[in-house]
C-alpha positions, 0 to 999 in steps of 0.5 A: 585470538587475533585470527578469530577476530579477523575472521569474525570481522570479515564474515560480518562485513561480508554478510552486511554487503550481501544484505545490501546487495539483496536489498538493491536487487529487490526491484528486479524480482518485483518490477514496480510496473507489475506491482503498480498494476496489481495494486490498481486492480485490487483497489479498483475491485475492493472499492468498485471505482477506477483507481489511477496511480501514475508512478510508484517509487520505492527505496528500501531505506526511505519507503514507498511514494505513490505519485498521481494517485486518484480515485474517480467518482461513479459514472453518474457524476461524470469523470471527476475525481473523488480523491486525488493527491499529487504524492502519497509517502509511506515510510516504515520501520525496516527492522520491524519489517525484517521481523515480519511486522509492518510498522508505519512511521509516516503516512503523508499526503502531500496535496490531498483533495476530496470532494464529498457530495450529499445526494437528495436521498441522504446518501453520500458519494462515498456510500457505495464504497462503504457498502462494498466493504460491508457486503464482503464475506465475513468469517463464520463464527463457531456460534453461527455454525451451532445455531444452524 
């Protein structure tokens, strides 16, 4: 009986150590520069504006931090920032993430800045972003197929 408990304990400790080794090697599989470049590219395409992220830091236990985040204004406003922040912190529930669910415990913008401008025609400087999202292809429902 004692031998079975000892084997079970050693197995549990070994699995625990292997799990944390696995977590520590994640940055080797997903280099943050490539992830940062991918996020910048995808965000820029979605909103139709230049997105800048100076640095990304990641800790599997603590979360993700974006430093030097900004979204630029359209060219007609010059090279100004529409949204910028020194640091954005995203903390999540690790156990839920391991269960393939994203549960965000904390979303913090450390020093946010947003400039809203109303244009003469009644539109705002963010209207193009809203238009980009509303013009994306929406899934076709079964009712729309039957009507055709």
